[in-house]
N, C-alpha and C positions, 0 to 999 in steps of 0.2 A: 496263654496265661503265664507260663514260665518266663517268657520274654519280658512281660510287664513286671513280674516280680523281680527279675534280675535287674531291670532298668531302675526300679524303685530303690533297690539295695545300693546299686552303683551311685545313684543320685544322692542318697542319704550319706554314703561314705564320702562323696565329694564335698558335700556341705559340711560334714563333720571335720574333714581335713581343712577346709577353708576356714572354719571357725577356730580351729587350733592355730592356724597361721596368724589369723587376725589377733588372737590372744597374745602370741609371742611378740608381735609388733607393738602392741600397746604396752607391754612390759619395757621394751626398748625405749619407746616414746616417754614413758614415765621416768626412766633413768636419765634420759637426756634433759627432760624438764627439770628434774632435781639438780642435775649438774649445773644448768644455767642459773637456777635459783641460788645455789650455794657457792659456786666457783666463779660467777660472773664478775669480771673486773674490766670495765670499759677502758680502752687504750686506743689512741689514734696512731695507726701505722702509716708510714709514708708510702706513696706509690713508687714504683721502680723509676729511677731517674736516668738510667743508662740507655744503651741502645737495645731495642727489641727487634729481633728479626724472626719473621714467620716463614717456615719452610715446611711444606706438606703437613705432617702430623707432629711437628715439633716447633717449639718457640725457644729462641736463644736470647738469654738475658746477659749481655756482654759475653762472657766465656762459659756460662752455665746453661744447661738445657733442661727443659721439661717437655715430655711427650704427652700427647692427648689424642683422643679419638676425634676425627673431623666431624663426625655426626653429633658429638656432644657440644652443642652450641653454647650452653651456659658456661661450661669449663673453658671453652675457647675464648669467650668474651671476657671472662674474669682474668685470664692469662694475658690476653692482648692489651687489656687496660692497665696491666702492671700492678694489679691489686695483690696477687700472690705470685711470688717468684723465688727462685732457689736461695738467693742471698738472705731473704727474709726468713725462710725456713731454717737456714743454717744458724742465723742469730737466735731464732726462737729455740732451737735444740740446745744451743750453748747456754742460754739463760735458764732454760728448764733444768739442765743438769746442775748448774751452779746453785739454783734455788732449792732443788729437791735432794741433792746428794748430801749425805751426812758423813761421808768418808773424807776426813781432813787430808789424808795422804793423797787421794786422787785430786782434790782441789789444789793442793800444793804442787803436785806434778803438772797440772794444767797450767798454772801460772809460770812454770819454768820453761814451757814450750816456746819455741821461736814463733810458731803460728798456732795458737791454741784453737782457732776456728777450724783448722784442717781436720781434726778428729770428728767434727760435727757436719762436715761438708755435705750439702744436699746438691746432687747433680745427677743428670740422666735418670730422673724419676718419671713415673707416669702418673698423672692426675686424671681421674675419671669419675663419672657418676655424680656430678654435683647435683644435689637435691635441696630444694628449699624446704625447711622444716616448718611447715605452715601450722603444725599443732602447737608450736611454742608461742607463747604470748609475746607479741611485739607490736610496734606501732606502724603506721604507714611509712614512716621515715627510716625504719630499721627492719632488715630481713635477715633471718638466720639460715645457715646452710650447713650441709655436710658434704665433704669430698673425700674420695678414697685415693690413697697414695700408695703406689707400688714401687719399692726401692729394691733393685736387684741385689744390693749389698746386704739387705736384711731379708730374712726368711718370711716375715709376717707382713701383712698389709697394715697400713696406718690410716687412721681416719682423722681428719681435721674438721673441727667444728669452727665456724667463723660467722661473723656478723658484718654486714655492710650497712652503712648509714648514708642516706641521701637526704640532706636537710630540706631540699626543695620538692621532695616527692609528695604526691597526693594519690587519691584513689584512681586517677586517670593515667598515672605514670606506667608505661610499659616496663617489662623486666629489662629489656635492653637499655632503655633510657635510664632506669634506676641504677643499673650497674655502671654505666658510663659516667654517671655523675656522683658516684659514691666513694666512700672512704672505708677502709678496713678498720673496724673498731673493736674486734674481739677475735682471738685465735687460741684454740685449745687442741692439743693432740691427744689421741687415744689409740692404743694398740688393738688390733682385731685379731683374736686368736681362734 
């Protein structure tokens, strides 16, 4: 009798813990939904046009490198297709700083630099855990994702939200086919603390 009672309590606690976790995920989903609703600006980004070299768990884009887990097929595919690459993330970081910074002295200092992009250089980072955000409203021709970025120069993880658009996609299109024939149409960075 005591074993049954203990098992019932354990099961109840497990279900309660599961319910709490589900609740916190829905709050995150709601925040992401609001972000896409309020901050979404469609923009077409070019695929990487340089030389892409794949070695073990890293992909080299000319002289810049991104690491990934071999088992993470979606991240690997997106990188191999040149949809996300270090030079794109560097340009994104620089544009974000210029748009969001209100410090005129820092902006002036940036313009005086020989190579202003150097301070925003993204290299030797690791991208992982690319997940399709299926809870966000999108069409068959657009899919939205989240990927985690770990930069050893920064202490925090960074999360990128992005959208891929494939004008020829339909409900029969596989994820691999979708990605191979898509264009990056949205990119947004968030810090994970």
